[in-house]
C-alpha positions in Angstrom: -35.8 83.9 -49.4 -33.6 82.1 -46.9 -30.9 79.7 -47.9 -32.6 76.7 -46.4 -35.8 77.4 -48.4 -33.8 77.7 -51.6 -32.2 74.3 -50.9 -35.5 72.7 -50.2 -37.1 74.2 -53.3 -34.3 72.9 -55.5 -35.2 69.4 -54.5 -39.0 69.6 -54.6 -39.2 71.4 -57.9 -37.9 68.5 -59.8 -40.4 67.8 -62.6 -41.2 64.2 -62.7 -42.6 62.2 -65.7 -45.0 59.5 -64.6 -46.3 56.8 -67.0 -50.1 57.1 -67.8 -52.4 54.8 -65.9 -54.5 54.2 -69.1 -54.8 50.5 -68.5 -55.8 50.6 -64.9 -59.4 50.1 -63.6 -60.6 53.4 -62.2 -60.6 53.4 -58.4 -64.1 53.2 -56.9 -64.9 55.2 -53.8 -63.5 53.4 -50.7 -66.8 54.0 -48.9 -69.4 55.1 -51.4 -72.0 56.3 -48.8 -69.4 58.1 -46.7 -67.6 60.0 -49.5 -70.5 60.8 -51.8 -72.2 62.6 -49.0 -69.2 63.8 -47.0 -67.2 65.2 -49.9 -70.1 67.2 -51.3 -71.1 68.5 -48.0 -67.6 69.6 -47.0 -66.8 71.1 -50.4 -70.1 73.1 -50.4 -69.5 74.2 -46.8 -66.0 75.3 -47.6 -67.2 77.4 -50.5 -70.1 78.8 -48.5 -67.7 79.6 -45.5 -65.8 82.0 -47.7 -69.0 83.9 -48.3 -69.7 84.4 -44.5 -68.2 87.8 -44.1 -69.8 91.1 -43.3 -69.3 92.3 -46.9 -71.0 89.5 -48.7 -74.4 91.1 -49.1 -72.7 94.3 -50.2 -70.6 92.5 -52.8 -73.6 90.7 -54.2 -75.7 93.9 -54.4 -72.9 95.9 -55.9 -72.5 93.1 -58.5 -76.1 93.2 -59.3 -76.1 96.9 -59.7 -73.1 96.7 -62.0 -74.8 94.1 -64.2 -76.9 96.9 -65.7 -74.2 99.4 -66.2 -71.4 97.3 -67.7 -73.2 96.4 -70.9 -71.7 99.2 -73.0 -68.4 97.2 -73.6 -67.2 93.7 -74.2 -63.9 92.5 -72.9 -61.8 90.8 -75.5 -58.4 90.3 -73.8 -56.9 90.5 -70.3 -53.2 90.8 -70.1 -52.5 90.2 -66.4 -49.0 90.8 -65.0 -48.4 90.2 -61.3 -45.3 90.3 -59.1 -45.8 88.6 -55.7 -43.1 89.6 -53.2 -43.1 87.1 -50.4 -40.6 89.0 -48.4 -42.9 92.1 -48.1 -46.2 90.3 -48.6 -47.2 92.5 -51.5 -48.6 92.0 -54.9 -47.8 94.5 -57.6 -50.1 94.2 -60.5 -51.0 95.6 -64.0 -54.0 94.5 -66.0 -54.4 95.5 -69.7 -57.9 95.7 -70.9 -58.6 95.2 -74.6 -62.3 95.8 -75.1 -64.9 96.8 -77.7 -67.7 99.2 -77.4 -71.1 97.5 -77.8 -73.1 100.7 -78.3 -72.5 104.2 -79.7 -71.2 107.0 -77.5 -69.1 105.1 -75.0 -67.1 107.7 -73.0 -66.9 105.8 -69.7 -66.7 102.2 -68.6 -67.1 100.6 -65.2 -64.6 98.1 -63.9 -64.9 96.0 -60.7 -62.2 96.4 -58.2 -62.3 96.1 -54.4 -62.4 99.6 -52.8 -59.9 98.4 -50.2 -57.2 97.8 -52.8 -54.8 100.6 -54.0 -55.3 101.7 -57.6 -52.2 103.7 -58.6 -53.0 104.8 -62.2 -54.7 103.9 -65.4 -52.6 104.4 -68.5 -52.8 104.4 -72.3 -49.9 104.8 -74.7 -50.4 108.6 -74.9 -50.7 109.2 -71.2 -53.0 108.5 -68.3 -56.8 108.3 -67.9 -58.8 109.9 -65.1 -61.0 107.7 -63.0 -63.3 107.8 -60.0 -64.2 105.1 -57.4 -67.5 104.3 -55.6 -67.7 101.3 -53.4 -66.2 98.4 -55.5 -66.6 100.1 -58.9 -64.0 102.1 -60.8 -65.4 104.4 -63.4 -62.8 105.0 -66.2 -62.9 108.1 -68.3 -61.8 107.0 -71.8 -59.6 109.2 -74.0 -62.4 109.8 -76.4 -65.9 108.6 -77.3 -66.1 105.2 -78.9 -68.9 103.9 -81.1 -70.2 100.3 -81.4 -67.5 98.0 -82.7 -64.6 100.3 -82.0 -61.8 98.8 -79.8 -60.0 100.6 -76.9 -57.5 99.5 -74.3 -55.9 100.7 -71.1 -53.7 99.4 -68.3 -54.6 99.5 -64.7 -51.7 99.6 -62.2 -52.4 98.5 -58.6 -51.1 96.8 -55.5 -52.5 94.9 -52.6 -51.2 93.0 -49.5 -51.0 89.2 -49.7 -50.5 86.4 -47.2 -48.6 83.1 -47.7 -49.9 80.3 -45.6 -47.8 77.6 -44.1 -48.2 73.9 -44.5 -45.7 71.2 -43.3 -42.8 73.7 -43.3 -43.5 75.1 -46.8 -45.5 78.1 -47.8 -48.2 78.5 -50.4 -50.7 80.9 -51.8 -53.8 79.9 -53.7 -56.7 82.0 -55.0 -60.4 81.1 -54.9 -62.5 83.9 -56.5 -65.9 82.3 -56.7 -68.3 84.1 -56.7 -67.2 87.7 -56.7 -63.7 87.8 -55.3 -61.8 88.2 -58.6 -62.2 91.9 -58.1 -60.4 91.6 -54.8 -57.2 90.4 -56.6 -57.3 92.2 -60.0 -59.5 94.8 -61.7 -61.8 93.1 -64.1 -65.3 92.9 -65.4 -66.4 90.4 -62.8 -69.4 88.7 -64.3 -70.0 85.4 -66.1 -71.8 86.7 -69.2 -68.8 88.5 -70.6 -65.9 86.1 -70.9 -62.7 87.6 -72.3 -61.6 85.6 -75.4 -58.0 85.4 -74.3 -55.9 85.7 -71.1 -52.2 86.5 -71.1 -50.9 85.7 -67.7 -47.4 86.6 -66.4 -46.7 85.8 -62.7 -43.3 86.8 -61.2 -42.3 85.0 -58.0 -39.3 83.9 -56.0 -37.2 81.3 -57.8 -38.1 78.7 -55.2 -41.8 78.8 -56.2 -43.8 77.1 -58.9 -46.9 78.8 -60.3 -49.9 76.9 -61.5 -52.4 78.8 -63.6 -54.8 78.6 -66.5 -54.1 77.5 -70.1 -50.7 76.6 -71.5 -47.4 77.3 -69.7 -45.5 78.9 -72.5 -42.3 79.6 -70.7 -40.5 80.2 -67.4 -38.0 83.1 -67.6 -35.5 83.7 -64.8 -34.5 87.3 -63.9 -31.3 87.0 -62.0 -31.0 84.6 -59.0 -34.1 85.8 -57.2 -37.0 86.1 -59.6 -38.6 84.1 -62.3 -41.7 84.7 -64.4 -44.3 82.1 -65.4 -46.0 82.9 -68.7 -49.3 81.3 -69.4 -51.8 81.8 -72.2 -55.5 80.8 -71.9 -56.7 80.7 -75.5 -60.3 80.0 -74.7 -62.9 82.3 -73.3 -62.9 82.3 -69.5 -65.0 83.8 -66.7 -63.2 86.1 -64.4 -63.7 83.9 -61.3 -62.0 81.0 -63.0 -58.7 82.7 -63.3 -56.4 81.3 -60.6 -53.0 81.3 -59.1 -51.4 78.4 -57.1 -48.0 79.2 -55.8 -45.8 77.1 -53.6 -42.7 74.9 -53.4 -44.6 72.3 -55.2 -43.4 68.9 -56.4 -44.7 68.7 -60.0 -45.4 65.5 -61.9 -46.8 64.9 -65.3 -49.1 62.5 -66.9 -50.5 62.3 -70.4 -53.9 61.8 -72.1 -53.8 60.1 -75.4 -56.9 60.8 -77.5 -58.2 60.8 -81.1 -57.3 57.1 -81.6 -53.8 57.8 -80.2 -53.2 60.5 -82.8 -53.0 63.3 -80.2 -51.7 63.8 -76.7 -52.4 66.3 -74.0 -50.2 67.0 -70.9 -51.7 66.5 -67.4 -49.8 68.5 -64.8 -50.1 68.0 -61.0 -48.5 70.4 -58.6 -48.7 68.9 -55.1 -47.1 69.4 -51.8 -44.0 67.1 -51.5 -45.5 64.9 -48.8 -48.5 64.1 -51.0 -46.5 63.1 -54.1 -46.7 59.3 -53.6 -50.3 59.5 -52.3 -51.4 61.5 -55.3 -50.0 59.1 -58.0 -52.7 56.5 -58.1 -55.5 58.8 -57.1 -54.8 61.4 -59.7 -53.7 58.7 -62.1 -57.4 57.9 -63.0 -57.5 61.1 -65.1 -56.4 59.7 -68.5 -59.2 57.1 -68.4 -61.6 59.6 -66.9 -60.8 62.2 -69.7 -61.6 59.5 -72.3 -64.8 58.4 -70.6 -66.2 61.9 -70.1 -65.2 62.9 -73.6 -67.2 60.0 -74.9 -70.2 61.2 -72.9 -69.9 65.0 -73.3 -67.8 65.6 -76.4 -64.0 66.0 -76.4 -62.4 67.6 -73.4 -62.8 71.4 -74.2 -59.2 72.3 -73.6 -57.5 69.4 -75.3 -54.8 71.6 -76.9 -53.9 73.1 -73.6 -53.8 70.9 -70.5 -55.6 69.6 -67.4 -54.3 69.0 -63.9 -54.4 69.9 -60.3 -52.7 72.4 -58.0 -52.7 71.8 -54.3 -54.1 73.9 -51.5 -54.9 73.0 -48.0 -57.9 71.4 -46.4 -61.3 70.8 -48.0 -60.8 72.7 -51.3 -62.0 71.7 -54.7 -62.3 74.4 -57.2 -62.7 73.9 -61.0 -60.3 76.6 -62.2 -60.1 76.4 -66.0 -57.6 73.7 -67.1 -56.1 73.3 -63.6 -58.4 72.6 -60.6 -57.3 73.6 -57.2 -57.5 70.7 -54.8 -57.0 70.5 -51.0 -55.2 68.0 -48.8 -58.2 66.4 -47.1 -58.4 62.7 -47.6 -61.8 63.0 -49.3 -60.5 65.4 -51.9 -58.5 62.5 -53.4 -61.6 60.3 -53.8 -62.7 59.6 -57.4 -66.0 61.4 -56.9 -64.2 64.7 -56.2 -61.6 64.2 -58.9 -64.4 63.5 -61.4 -66.5 66.3 -60.1 -63.9 68.9 -60.8 -63.0 67.4 -64.1 -66.6 67.5 -65.2 -66.7 71.2 -64.4 -64.4 71.8 -67.3 -67.5 71.2 -69.5 -70.2 72.3 -67.0 -69.0 75.5 -65.4 -66.0 76.4 -67.4 -66.9 75.8 -71.1 -70.5 76.7 -70.3 -70.8 78.8 -67.2 -74.0 79.7 -65.3 -75.0 83.2 -66.5 -76.1 84.2 -63.0 -75.4 82.8 -59.6 -79.1 82.0 -59.4 -78.3 79.4 -62.0 -75.4 77.9 -60.0 -76.9 74.4 -60.3 -76.0 74.4 -64.0 -72.4 74.2 -62.7 -72.7 72.2 -59.5 -75.7 70.0 -60.3 -74.2 69.0 -63.7 -70.8 68.2 -62.2 -72.3 66.2 -59.4 -74.5 64.2 -61.8 -71.4 63.6 -64.0 -70.0 61.6 -61.0 -72.9 59.3 -61.2 -72.6 58.9 -65.0 -68.9 58.1 -64.6 -69.6 55.4 -62.0 -72.4 54.0 -64.1 -69.9 53.4 -66.9 -67.1 51.9 -64.9 -69.1 50.1 -62.2 -72.5 49.5 -63.8 -76.1 50.7 -63.7 -76.9 49.3 -60.2 -74.1 51.3 -58.7 -75.4 54.4 -60.5 -78.7 54.0 -58.8 -77.1 53.4 -55.5 -75.0 56.5 -56.0 -78.0 58.7 -56.8 -79.9 57.3 -53.8 -77.1 58.3 -51.6 -77.5 61.9 -52.9 -81.2 62.2 -52.3 -82.1 65.7 -51.1 -84.9 66.1 -48.5 -84.5 69.8 -47.8 -86.7 72.7 -48.8 -84.4 74.9 -50.8 -85.0 75.5 -54.5 -82.4 74.4 -57.0 -82.6 77.9 -58.6 -81.4 80.6 -56.2 -83.9 83.4 -56.2 -82.2 85.6 -53.6 -78.5 85.8 -54.4 -77.8 88.3 -51.6 -78.0 85.6 -48.9 -74.9 83.4 -48.5 -77.1 80.6 -47.0 -78.6 80.0 -50.4 -75.3 79.4 -52.1 -73.5 76.1 -52.4 -76.2 74.2 -50.6 -77.1 70.5 -51.2 -80.0 71.8 -53.3 -77.6 73.0 -56.0 -75.4 69.9 -55.8 -77.7 67.0 -54.8 -81.1 68.1 -56.0 -79.5 69.7 -59.1 -78.1 66.2 -59.9 -81.5 64.7 -59.2 -83.1 67.2 -61.6 -80.9 65.7 -64.4 -81.5 62.2 -63.2 -85.3 62.7 -63.2 -85.1 64.5 -66.6 -83.4 61.4 -68.0 -86.1 59.3 -66.5 -88.8 61.5 -68.1 -87.4 61.7 -71.7 -85.4 58.5 -71.8 -81.7 57.9 -72.4 -81.6 58.7 -76.1 -83.2 62.1 -75.9 -81.5 62.9 -72.6 -78.0 62.5 -74.0 -79.0 64.1 -77.3 -80.1 67.1 -75.3 -76.9 67.1 -73.3 -75.0 67.1 -76.6 -77.1 69.9 -78.0 -76.5 72.0 -74.9 -72.7 71.4 -75.1 -72.6 72.5 -78.7 -75.1 75.3 -78.5 -74.5 79.1 -78.7 -73.7 78.8 -75.0 -70.5 76.9 -75.6 -67.6 79.1 -74.4 -70.3 81.4 -73.0 -72.9 81.4 -70.3 -76.4 79.9 -70.0 -79.5 80.1 -67.8 -81.9 77.5 -66.6 -84.4 78.7 -69.3 -81.7 78.2 -72.0 -81.3 74.6 -70.9 -85.0 74.0 -70.8 -85.5 75.5 -74.3 -82.8 73.2 -75.7 -84.3 70.1 -74.2 -87.8 71.2 -75.5 -86.4 71.5 -79.0 -84.6 68.2 -78.9 -87.4 66.2 -77.2 -90.3 68.0 -79.0 -92.2 68.3 -75.8 -93.1 71.2 -73.4 -91.1 71.0 -70.2 -92.3 74.0 -68.2 -94.1 71.7 -65.8 -90.9 69.8 -65.1 -88.7 72.8 -64.5 -91.4 74.6 -62.5 -91.7 71.6 -60.1 -88.1 70.6 -59.7 -85.9 73.6 -60.4 -88.0 76.6 -59.2 -90.1 74.6 -56.7 -88.9 73.6 -53.2 -91.1 70.7 -52.3 -91.3 67.0 -53.2 -94.3 64.8 -54.1 -95.7 62.5 -51.4 -97.4 59.5 -53.0 -99.8 57.1 -51.3 -100.9 54.2 -53.4 -102.8 50.9 -53.4 -104.0 48.4 -55.9 -106.8 45.7 -56.3 -106.8 42.7 -58.7 -109.6 40.6 -60.0 -110.3 38.1 -62.8 -111.3 40.1 -65.8 -114.8 39.7 -67.4 -113.0 39.4 -70.8 -109.5 38.0 -70.4 -106.7 37.8 -68.0 -106.7 39.9 -64.8 -107.8 43.5 -64.2 -105.7 45.6 -61.9 -107.0 48.8 -60.4 -104.1 51.1 -59.2 -104.8 54.3 -57.2 -102.2 57.0 -56.7 -102.8 59.9 -54.4 -100.6 62.9 -53.8 -100.6 64.1 -50.2 -98.2 67.0 -50.1 -99.6 70.1 -48.6 -97.0 72.5 -50.2 -97.1 73.8 -53.7 -97.4 72.3 -56.2 -100.4 70.4 -54.9 -99.9 68.1 -57.9 -96.6 67.0 -59.5 -97.0 65.8 -63.1 -94.6 62.9 -63.6 -94.4 59.6 -65.4 -94.2 56.9 -62.7 -92.8 53.5 -63.3 -94.6 50.6 -61.7 -93.2 47.1 -61.6 -95.6 44.2 -61.5 -94.4 40.8 -60.4 -96.4 38.2 -62.3 -97.1 34.6 -61.1 -96.2 32.7 -64.2 -94.5 35.4 -66.4 -91.5 37.8 -66.3 -92.0 41.0 -64.3 -93.7 43.8 -66.3 -92.9 47.5 -65.9 -95.4 50.1 -67.0 -94.9 53.9 -67.1 -98.0 55.7 -66.0 -98.3 59.5 -66.3 -99.6 60.9 -63.0 -101.0 64.4 -63.1 -103.9 64.3 -60.7 -104.3 64.7 -56.9 -106.1 61.3 -56.9 -105.8 59.2 -60.0 -107.1 55.7 -60.8 -105.4 53.5 -63.4 -107.1 50.5 -64.9 -104.7 47.8 -66.3 -105.0 44.3 -67.7 -102.5 41.5 -67.5 -102.6 38.2 -69.2 -101.1 36.6 -66.0 -102.0 37.1 -62.4 -100.1 39.7 -60.4 -98.2 38.2 -57.4 -99.5 39.5 -54.1 -97.3 42.3 -52.7 -95.0 42.3 -55.7 -96.1 45.6 -57.1 -93.5 48.4 -56.7 -93.8 52.2 -57.3 -90.7 53.5 -59.0 -88.5 50.6 -58.0 -85.3 52.2 -59.3 -86.0 55.6 -57.8 -86.2 57.8 -60.9 -88.3 60.3 -58.8 -87.2 62.1 -55.6 -90.3 61.5 -53.5 -91.9 60.4 -50.3 -94.0 57.2 -50.6 -96.5 55.2 -48.6 -98.3 51.9 -49.6 -101.6 51.1 -48.1 -103.8 48.1 -48.4 -106.9 48.3 -50.6 -110.2 48.1 -48.7 -112.7 49.8 -50.9 -112.2 52.3 -53.7 -114.4 54.1 -56.2 -112.7 53.1 -59.5 -114.9 55.1 -61.9 -112.9 58.1 -63.1 -114.1 61.5 -64.2 -113.0 60.7 -67.8 -115.2 57.6 -67.9 -118.5 59.4 -67.1 -120.6 60.2 -70.1 -121.4 63.8 -70.9 -124.9 64.9 -70.0 -127.0 67.3 -72.1 -129.8 69.6 -71.1 -133.2 67.9 -71.3 -131.8 64.6 -72.5 -132.1 61.5 -70.3 -128.9 60.6 -68.6 -127.7 57.3 -67.0 -124.3 56.2 -65.9 -122.9 54.1 -63.1 -120.3 54.9 -60.4 -118.5 51.7 -59.6 -116.5 50.6 -56.6 -114.2 47.6 -56.0 -113.5 45.9 -52.7 -115.6 44.9 -49.7 -118.4 42.4 -49.7 -120.6 44.0 -52.4 -123.1 45.1 -49.8 -122.6 48.7 -50.8 -124.7 51.8 -50.9 -124.0 55.0 -52.8 -125.0 58.5 -51.7 -124.2 62.1 -52.6 -121.9 63.3 -49.8 -121.6 66.9 -50.8 -122.3 69.2 -53.7 -125.4 68.7 -55.8 -126.6 66.9 -58.9 -128.6 68.8 -61.5 -132.3 69.2 -60.7 -134.0 66.0 -61.9 -131.0 63.8 -61.4 -130.5 61.2 -58.6 -128.2 58.4 -57.6 -129.6 55.0 -56.4 -128.0 52.6 -53.9 -126.3 50.7 -56.8 -124.4 53.8 -57.9 -126.5 54.6 -61.0 -126.9 58.3 -61.6 -129.8 59.0 -63.9 -132.4 61.6 -64.8 -133.0 64.6 -67.1 -132.9 68.3 -66.3 -133.5 71.7 -67.8 -130.5 73.0 -65.8 -127.3 74.0 -67.5 -123.8 74.8 -66.2 -121.2 73.1 -64.0 -122.3 70.8 -61.1 -119.7 69.4 -58.7 -120.6 66.6 -56.3 -118.9 64.0 -54.2 -120.1 60.4 -54.3 -119.7 58.3 -51.1 -119.7 54.5 -51.2 -119.9 52.4 -48.0 -119.8 48.7 -47.4 -122.7 47.9 -45.1 -121.1 44.9 -43.5 -117.4 45.9 -43.0 -116.8 48.9 -40.8 -114.4 51.3 -42.4 -114.7 50.1 -45.9 -115.8 53.3 -47.6 -114.5 55.8 -50.1 -115.5 59.2 -51.5 -114.6 60.8 -54.9 -115.4 64.1 -56.4 -117.0 64.3 -59.9 -118.4 67.1 -62.0 -120.9 67.6 -64.7 -121.1 70.3 -67.3 -124.6 70.4 -68.7 -124.3 72.2 -72.0 -127.4 73.9 -73.3 -129.5 72.0 -75.9 -130.9 73.8 -78.9 -134.6 72.8 -79.1 -136.2 72.3 -82.5 -139.9 71.8 -81.9 -141.1 68.6 -83.6 -137.6 67.1 -83.7 -138.9 64.0 -81.8 -135.9 61.7 -82.7 -133.5 64.5 -81.8 -131.8 64.5 -85.2 -131.7 68.3 -85.6 -134.3 68.3 -88.4 -138.1 67.8 -88.5 -139.0 65.2 -91.1 -141.1 62.0 -91.6 -138.7 60.0 -89.3 -140.1 62.1 -86.4 -143.6 60.9 -87.3 -142.4 57.3 -87.4 -140.6 57.7 -84.1 -143.8 59.1 -82.4 -146.0 56.3 -83.9 -143.6 53.6 -82.7 -143.6 55.1 -79.2 -147.3 55.5 -79.0 -148.5 52.2 -80.6 -145.6 49.6 -80.6 -143.8 50.3 -77.3 -140.9 52.1 -79.0 -138.3 54.1 -77.2 -139.6 57.3 -75.6 -138.6 60.6 -77.3 -135.2 61.8 -76.0 -136.8 65.2 -75.0 -140.5 65.0 -74.2 -141.0 68.8 -74.8 -140.1 68.4 -78.5 -142.8 65.6 -78.9 -145.5 67.6 -77.2 -145.9 69.7 -80.4 -149.4 71.0 -79.5 -148.1 72.2 -76.0 -151.0 70.3 -74.3 -148.6 68.9 -71.6 -149.6 65.4 -72.7 -148.4 63.0 -75.4 -151.4 61.7 -77.3 -153.0 61.4 -80.7 -153.5 65.1 -80.8 -149.7 65.6 -81.2 -149.6 63.0 -84.0 -152.5 64.8 -85.9 -150.8 68.2 -85.2 -147.5 67.0 -86.7 -149.2 65.4 -89.8 -151.1 68.7 -90.5 -147.8 70.7 -90.2 -145.9 68.4 -92.5 -148.5 67.7 -95.2 -151.3 70.3 -95.1 -149.5 73.5 -94.1 -150.7 73.4 -90.5 -149.1 75.5 -87.7 -145.5 75.0 -86.8 -144.8 72.6 -83.8 -144.4 74.2 -80.4 -142.1 73.4 -77.4 -144.4 71.6 -75.0 -144.2 70.8 -71.3 -144.0 67.0 -71.2 -141.1 65.4 -69.3 -140.4 61.7 -69.6 
């Protein structure tokens, strides 16, 4: 290190104590629309850019292959020792693995380590271990065979070249390992579903540097005038990609979070480039209040007995390293949405980590939605809805990443924006109480300090809410499209009381799913009463809702989803004429029985005619010009038909709707004239009334034609009397239709 650099470092490494900003109002975004969109886009692009190298697909496939071969051991502890020599741009490293066999007969284990890095040796107290390398995997031959539950350990010694970047006449080195670059810096088990319980971290650097890393800074020990070692301990389980180093001639300042009713405090540490010291004070100063607010929503900050803070890198960088996020120098990085985003990751991403990169939205969507929750609390519900509207996602990527070998699928707005909208819409579906109860159950589930999948989250919410949510997750997480609603309504004075409103909702999307099942809020502006909001569950391609209001609905004051709880396309169209009868309202026909029901339309001038446009009614059924479907039939089975209605005086006032009948077979009991399932004297009475006093006709003529003469006459009456009272022959199934 040069003398001038030493002098500069002596000045900027002064550790400053800054009073907490606990009483200050959190700073809102300076331009909400600009930053909520720009910051997420730039952050996602920056993360994605690091994946755009020729080896990305290779890394992802290697990682997927290793997922099935690394299950024979569980890492308990990493003891990471690194010496970074800036003068020769070299890192000398040693990593101690303390692990436990998960199955019997473990003689070898596989470790992830970049094949371009030099691995010098693998040692145990009694000597060295042999190993082999293939691609980015090191196969370690253990000193003996270990059975399930037995612990083993070894040290891996390696080296690699490093590069310090320059910024404003100082140098820095920061690491960003997400998703699979931890193996490029240190040998590890580079996967999210096996977090080591403890990390011991010892980083030796020139005396002019400060090192920011995970967990608690236990000590800084000098070794002569040239070297010093920073000793950190991360006491909580941590995924390999969340281990970090930030090394520079930082200016370090401290803040404090007071919690548990002022009974406890936690240090907040910010390591910034000297020129950003003053600029960072108010912008990072929102953290004490933010920690309190997010702790109230999500449960106490997970690492309260360690720390939180930021270490600076350059440009558009925002990375949620456990207990110390790495933040860039771009202006947008200092905005509250980014500061809150990275803080929220301490719960969603660090405490609970996505189990696979396909589930990345569990990290990014949750952190993005946490921004909206933060602003809802400090700036109100209207701002929350504005914030969510600014993050509307209109692309065609799925939230869940099915193909993790393509960099273009990663860190897209689908994971950030649509992921946040999934949570926003889930809140709209289940309500605030159950939504936050589900969030609490998720935070305190078996996935705490571990990893989770989308299905894990779904199962937790199903348990909390007591409802099945497959439909919701299939549509919004695994699906790529959005619903496209077209709706209209008609109002008239009710025949009973108040006003009847007919509301039709159609879904027009041509992509799957053809039908989104969602509760939709409709706001009705009433003439002489407060607005009324109803939640209607829409699960049909075309669906008619019939509503009644005591007061008249104001013209053009009906709104679909006025607060935007659904990510959607929407078109309103004026009502001309609509068939308002629904499939559910049609009565159920039966074989042989006479059927009559009416298809009704609203709108037009009541000069309407009804016809069957396509399909077919059962044989013996018909529809008249007034929309009455009637008849009887010996047919059985499903009949699908489309009814068309048209106003004869207004061109274009017409509508069509599909209906279906399922004629179930009727069990015929000969002589059961009143269709009561038994033959008794009431059948005689029924037949006498019909024949002599203009009573109702028998429901099924064939059952009344007991002598099978194909006519209903006195002969059938005599035949039935003989059967019932003198032991005459049993009734027959006749051939009369009525």
